[in-house]
N, C-alpha and C positions, 0 to 999 in steps of 0.2 A: 297782216303780220307775215314777215318772210325773213329767212336767214340766208345771207350771201357772204361766202368766204368767212364763215364763223361769226359774222356780225348780224345781230337781229335789228330789224327795222319795223317800226310801228307807225300806224296811221291814226287819224282822228277817229275813224270808225272803230278801231280796236279799243280806244279809250271809252267811247260812248257805249259800246256793246258790253264792256266789262262791268259797268255799273248796273246794267240790266240783267246780266247773267254771267256769273263766274265760270260756269261750265263751258261757255263758248270760248273763253280765253284758254281754258285747258285744251279743248279740241284744236283750236287754231295753233297752239304751241306744238301739240303733237304732230300736226300736219306740217308745220314749218320745219320740224326736226325729222320729217320723213318717217315717222313711226306709224302713221296711219295713212290710208289713201284719201284722196279728195272725196267729199260727199257726192252722191249721185245728183245729177241735174234733174230738177223736176219743175214742171210748169206751175206757176202760181198766177192765175189770171188777175186776181185782186191786186197783187203786188205790181204786176206789169201795168195794169191800168193806173195805179198810183204813180208809178214812175213816169208814165206818159203825161199825166196831168201836171206833174212837177216840171217836166221839160217845157210844156206849153206855158206854164206860169212864168218860167224864166225867160222864154222867148218874148212874151208880152212885155216883160219889164225891160228887156233890152231894146225893143222897139220904142218904148216910151222914152228911154234915155237918148236914143238916136233922134227922136222928134224934138227933144230938148236941145239938140246940138252938141251933145257930149262927145268928146273924143274917146273912143272905145278901142281897146286892144283885146282881141279874142285869141286866147292861147290854145294851140293845138295839143291834143292829148296823145298824139302818136308816139312821141319819144319823150320820156320824163326829163332826161338831161337837157335836151333842146328846149323843152317847155320851161324849165327853170331859168335857162338863159334868156328866153323870150320874156319871161315875167320880170326879171331884174332889169332888162333893157327897157321895158315899158315903164317901169318905175323911174328909171333914170331919165326917160324922156318926158315924164310928168304928165302922162295922159290922164284924163279925168276918171276913167273906169277901166279896170282890168278884169276880164271875164274868164273864169276857169283858171285862176292863177295857180301855178305850181309852187308849193312852199316846202322847203327842206332845210333841216338843221340837225346835224348829228344823226341820232337814230330815229328822229321824227320826220314824218312827211305827210303830204296830203294835197288835196285840191280845194281851194277856197272858191266858192261860187263867184264872189265879187270882191275886188279891192277898190275902195272908194277914196278918191283924193281928199286930203284934209289940209287945212291951213296951219300946219305945225311943221316947223323946220326939221328936216332929216338930213342924212348924209348926201342925198342927191340934190338938195336945194332947199328953197323956202316952202317945201311941201313934204308930205308923207302920206301914208295910206292907212285905212282902217278896214277891217274885215266885215263883210256882210254875206250871210248865207240865206238862201230861200227855203222855206218850209211851207207845206200845205196846211199843217195843223195851226189853228188859231191860238192854241195854247203852247207856249214854248216849253219844251221838256228839258230836263236836266242834261240829257245827252247832247242836245243842241248847244247848250251853254258851254259844255266841256269842249266841244269841237271848235267853236269860235274862240275859246280861250287859248287852246293850243295853237290855232292859226295866228292869233295875236302875238303869242310868245315867239313863234318862229319869225313873224313879220318884224318884230323888234330887232332880231338879229340881222335881218337882211337890210333894213333901212336905217339902223342906228338910233332909233328912238321908239319909245313905247307908245302904242296907240292909246288914246284916251278912251275911246268908245269902240264897241263892237256891236253889230246889229243883226237882227233877224227880220227878214222880209216875208210876211205871210199875207194871206188874203185880207186880213183885218188892217194891214198897214205895216209900217216899218217901226220896229221896237228897238230903241237904243239901250245898251247896257254898259255901265262903266267897267272897264277892264279890272281895275283895282278892287272893285266890290266883290268880284268872284275869284280873285287870285288865290286866296287861302284854300277855298274848297277845291279849286282846280288842282293845286299842288298836292293836296291830300289824296284825291282820286288818282292822280298820276302816280303817286308813290305806291298806292295800293295795287295798281296794275303792274308796276315794275317788281314789286315783291312777289306777286303771283307768278311772274315769269322767272325771277331769280330763284325762288323757292317753291317750285310747283307742287301742289297738293291735289291729288285726284279728287274730282268733284262728281256730283250726281246730277243728271239732267232733270231737275224739277221743272215743271211747266211754269213759264212766266210769259208776260205779254210779248216779249221779244221773239218768242217762238213764231209769231205770225210772219216775221220778215227774215227769219234765220235760215241759212242754207243747210244747217245741220238738223233741221226739224225732223225729217224722216228718220234719221238715225236715232235721235233722242226719243222720238215717239215710239219707235219699235222697242227700244230698251225698256221704256216704261210699261209697254204691253207685256213684254216677256216677264217683267217683274210683278205683274198684276198691281201696278201702282194705284194708289187710292184716288188719283185724279180721274180715274175712269168710273168711280162710283158716282152716280147721278146726284148732282147738287152738292157734292163735297167741296167745300172751299179750302184754300191753302191753309188757313189758320186752323180749321178743323182737322186737317190732315196731320198737322204737327201735334195736336192735342190728343188725337184718338189713340187708343191702345187696341191690341189684338182682341182681348175679350169683349171690348165695346163693339168691335166690328161684328163679332159673332152674334151678339145680342141684337144689334141693329138688323142684320140679315134675317135672324130668326123671327123677329117681330114683323118685318116687312112681308114675310111669307104667310102670315096669318090672315 
């Protein structure tokens, strides 16, 4: 998320993060508006190892495509404007695979891991492209579906036809998903994100699984510690936190001390 000359720009990661944690949207918006500083950089060995494994997985897939004789265009990430031009030029040339494709339309932008050539006519010729992202998880998460749904929507604008399928490539294989089957949910989630930006409401950093990969983790964790958040009570689940009352906490602590 960023604001340039008064215009806000959103990425696929903004969309997927929003369904995991509304508070991260609030923080990213405050940062984009320069109301708060960037979070401190901290080392996360587990996340770094995961990213390295992801890069290795992608490289192995690219090598497999090359061995199959596919024509591959690899887009440089150095300059986004140049990357978009290179992506469109590769689509126009009809290459088989476009790696690290730059996709932009209006306020939305992002990097698709792969665009795969399909036998469906588009504005460039008797072909078009479909999105494929690589993920290490064998179970496709909702955030991943939202990301490739957004990429597919942007791709439709660039090539003049809607992709029929979008795909996730994970260690278990390539999973196809019909774009239309997820369009309604995607539109709903996108609308929810835009409302959170247009009508921002201050949120609280409740702990969620997204914390494991979030750059705001330290800030949120410190806030919870300062507030003596119930998540620091051993064995306390989120559902229990919502249901518990202050007198119940006192009774629990009293009995545990016996």
